[in-house]
Steps between C-alpha positions, in 0.01 A plus 500: 500500500623847410361827634576869534492742790194707593675837467289796386799717401572583137806661340438742213803609296412780257729780380206738442408620847162636390398170338643305792300701753182457297544121481596485869190696604268283289643173635486614861147640465347214304695196621593588859866419434803690628710634211862618523599719202855516363597724207846348452678166529703626796186599687340163423803317641482706820133416545561129442797500740284648777407197714167660589386456140374160389386551141274232347507664157689762298377717214800600289560765239781397264628854438688630803769771525756273668440147365390293204166323504652153525716608793196606704306184415793274588554677830143462629495136386814427704308640799209260427262782410290410193480796257231645277657698215326835439678652205449724200686274258481130430622293205506128433864457603447684830177309557675163460788607723272612781274193493812283527582689820162387644329837539139528617380685190558815299276801440562761230457869582272556203197685639306562825348152471850358549492616862161334549643175364803537727277547805293196404815293469634617837161425658508150354853429628414637845180295516688183402682502833404184685285369213570131449575352158563139398715396203443147368748366244700178477797693356714631786651775284157618385371501858799704612457753219129546568553517876769765462276714280215479751732571793616821331134606504491425876295180493554238768579206270451127551613233254372156401652251256165370378126509560515228764732722707299814430167380643629437856672841492167662415341314790771631734476854357139559388577874477724455194373755246704421188597168343725466196497149355667332206286247317750233400580331833511138615243361746250782439488747212437869548154457347414225748638708786294802396183293479564350846576839658177649370303247705609693811623844392295748295647709217442821695700367798799332331641603162643215292726571203575198281825458304591273211759475225292268283408573140141399577299817435206373707691476828425861603126445454522172693663678793238776503213251471639300791507807724826685436487878513766544232752320280851567366672318216868420549732668435363829632672825590551619855299809412202296380517278809484800733216658302290182533581454869425864585178497300373189677599622847335837435181319396499293820549820699213678322267206563605491867428871534157461338415210730627692801294807415189287448550347846555829683273774627590814305489732802675310779719255309352220709364185339142528382202292608504276191862399556437445871229243435692337215819451701334468839308189399818337370691588816220369723500167314880476535483596869247228575700237309826595669352576844633856474368774726296764320308804621293776343462849644258775400623851579273804479584869545301649787280800409636509144188683380589781738844528336336540158234742627748716693806499275363394161521183293853578380611491862317171545687359201832608653407326826426179310829525308700563817327214679557265207871586485537446876332159483715390204811590698379310806388173346699240307497438126336163571204676666214645294400856589188595306275803471177315566266794449491870584707549815506129584823299467515119502826329599578130455800367693664157496728327749421747776461332839158551655637637826697770317224613263335731753836647599596570138168654396472698821846637424376598155200676658719686749749613234219634281346688794823681584600579140435849365382495138573784260185585300631809325461819700417312818612200700258266671493177694263210453414183687392161370292210626605143416310171505683169451414142414797320652473156338430344163136409435320307227483799269652843454154654522445341842828643628411847371157478663659418837753783460214736413310398814810568708543837327140589585567408864805730500290785359207471744735467796671833445716468183883523485539139615563144382247218542540130416 
């Protein structure tokens, strides 16, 4: 397995200070990366030598006042910093030379759209950090070449000699997002492997790119029909390989974002009611099978109508957003925090011991009560009432009903309390 660091620092080497500052500002604003700008080779070397800097990527101009383009590229490569070339000139000879050096990519300074492409490329490389990829090929040299190319783009790379080795790796690492497979392998062909993988992994969760050097013109269609996302005929260029990989990873990311937005409440960022019931029923079934502790809490803002009537609905929205953010910080990723309706929040928790549930939710209640919320020109405090069903029942609806009864008891007994 090969992987890269999780650094968020980027080195930009550009002799035009005005262009460099514009690119730096765009990257920092749009991608939340830290950019160090150098306008000369000497300045770039000083930045790299500074032990506080851990650059995951370099963007290099090839025209500098104190060095040739190749000299700059070679230097950052010796420091294990993969470079993107951002230059105003590019010919076939230079292109071949740079690809042999194992650069990330090159972008020509042709027009304003070039900067947009550069930002998209940087975003892709940054997002690849920690993303798992699997290379399946019976040729050791081919596996090594493919793995090296993916590692340059910051993938965490696993290797398998054939399909029979690949399937157990996918079982061990179900979060693998990219699989590159040759077709002509002993034991199990790439086509057979693709077909088997699609029994368990959907196309919008795992991208498969098939490879083959055969003269059979139907092989690409066979791969696609068996579930591959894409296909490349051997031999292919490094540039084409990266274009296909980036395109497929971008597509997976877009689909993930669409799914995520469809599962979230637009105001609070919490999960919505539809997602809560969809996932909650699955989690309840798993909890009952595995004898796992599960609880559901209903949380309601006390006198929320008064907040809206006194301060306006915009203030009420800010209260809901602040509350949602606080709850997301407090609970785990494995918990489901959902905007159930209006000012009511439903929280599903797993593996939380019954004797600690009251302590945890009472702590949540206390923290909310003592927190001052900024609603624009004013700051206010709110309280919440919480009702909890502390054990798994026959259905999700039954658990919610019990939590709702406990919430009602908290309300009629004075509010700002937890009942279970």
